[in-house]
C-alpha positions as a Markdown table, in Angstrom:
| # | Residue | x | y | z |
|---|---|---|---|---|
| 1 | Met | 92.9 | 109.2 | 88.5 |
| 2 | Val | 91.7 | 108.2 | 85.0 |
| 3 | Glu | 95.2 | 109.1 | 83.7 |
| 4 | Leu | 97.0 | 106.5 | 85.9 |
| 5 | Arg | 99.2 | 104.0 | 84.1 |
| 6 | Thr | 100.7 | 100.8 | 85.3 |
| 7 | Ala | 104.0 | 102.7 | 85.7 |
| 8 | Ser | 102.1 | 104.9 | 88.3 |
| 9 | Leu | 102.1 | 101.9 | 90.6 |
| 10 | Gly | 104.9 | 101.3 | 93.1 |
| 11 | Glu | 106.1 | 97.8 | 94.1 |
| 12 | Gly | 103.4 | 95.6 | 95.5 |
| 13 | Asn | 100.9 | 98.4 | 94.7 |
| 14 | Ala | 101.9 | 99.9 | 98.0 |
| 15 | Thr | 102.2 | 103.4 | 96.5 |
| 16 | Val | 100.7 | 105.3 | 93.5 |
| 17 | Cys | 102.2 | 108.4 | 91.8 |
| 18 | Val | 99.5 | 111.1 | 91.5 |
| 19 | Glu | 100.3 | 113.9 | 89.1 |
| 20 | Arg | 99.1 | 117.4 | 89.9 |
| 21 | Arg | 98.4 | 119.7 | 86.9 |
| 22 | Pro | 97.9 | 123.3 | 88.0 |
| 23 | Gln | 94.9 | 125.0 | 86.4 |
| 24 | Gly | 96.9 | 128.1 | 85.6 |
| 25 | Gly | 99.6 | 126.1 | 83.9 |
| 26 | Gly | 103.1 | 125.5 | 85.2 |
| 27 | Ala | 105.1 | 122.4 | 86.0 |
| 28 | Ile | 103.4 | 119.1 | 86.5 |
| 29 | Glu | 104.3 | 117.7 | 89.9 |
| 30 | Gly | 104.2 | 114.0 | 90.8 |
| 31 | Glu | 103.7 | 112.8 | 94.4 |
| 32 | Trp | 104.0 | 109.2 | 95.6 |
| 33 | Val | 101.1 | 108.4 | 97.9 |
| 34 | Glu | 100.8 | 105.2 | 100.1 |
| 35 | Thr | 97.8 | 103.0 | 99.4 |
| 36 | Ser | 95.8 | 101.1 | 102.0 |
| 37 | Ala | 95.7 | 97.4 | 102.3 |
| 38 | Leu | 92.2 | 97.4 | 100.9 |
| 39 | Thr | 93.3 | 99.5 | 97.9 |
| 40 | Gln | 96.3 | 97.2 | 97.3 |
| 41 | Ala | 93.9 | 94.1 | 97.3 |
| 42 | Ala | 91.5 | 95.9 | 94.9 |
| 43 | Leu | 94.4 | 96.7 | 92.5 |
| 44 | Glu | 95.6 | 93.1 | 92.6 |
| 45 | Arg | 92.2 | 91.9 | 91.6 |
| 46 | Trp | 91.7 | 94.6 | 88.9 |
| 47 | Leu | 95.2 | 93.9 | 87.4 |
| 48 | Asp | 94.2 | 90.2 | 87.2 |
| 49 | Val | 90.9 | 91.1 | 85.4 |
| 50 | Arg | 92.6 | 93.7 | 83.3 |
| 51 | Lys | 94.8 | 91.1 | 81.5 |
| 52 | Tyr | 91.9 | 90.0 | 79.3 |
| 53 | Pro | 90.8 | 93.3 | 77.8 |
| 54 | Val | 94.5 | 94.3 | 77.3 |
| 55 | Gln | 95.0 | 91.4 | 75.0 |
| 56 | Arg | 93.0 | 93.4 | 72.4 |
| 57 | Ala | 95.3 | 96.5 | 72.9 |
| 58 | Pro | 98.6 | 95.1 | 74.2 |
| 59 | Ser | 100.5 | 98.3 | 73.9 |
| 60 | Thr | 98.3 | 100.1 | 76.5 |
| 61 | Ser | 99.6 | 100.9 | 79.9 |
| 62 | Arg | 96.4 | 102.5 | 81.2 |
| 63 | Leu | 95.0 | 101.1 | 84.3 |
């Protein structure tokens, strides 16, 4: 989850793309997962707060 980027979020924060990296190597697979209403609300609040620290590193896309 710490690797998520803003591009990992779907429209309205209704989905998030989770990448699976097999331990033995192999292809990385991404899966879009629906988020709950509570998660969507939390993401909205976080993205609003996130604006301020990002001003110091504007090129970052990390959540």
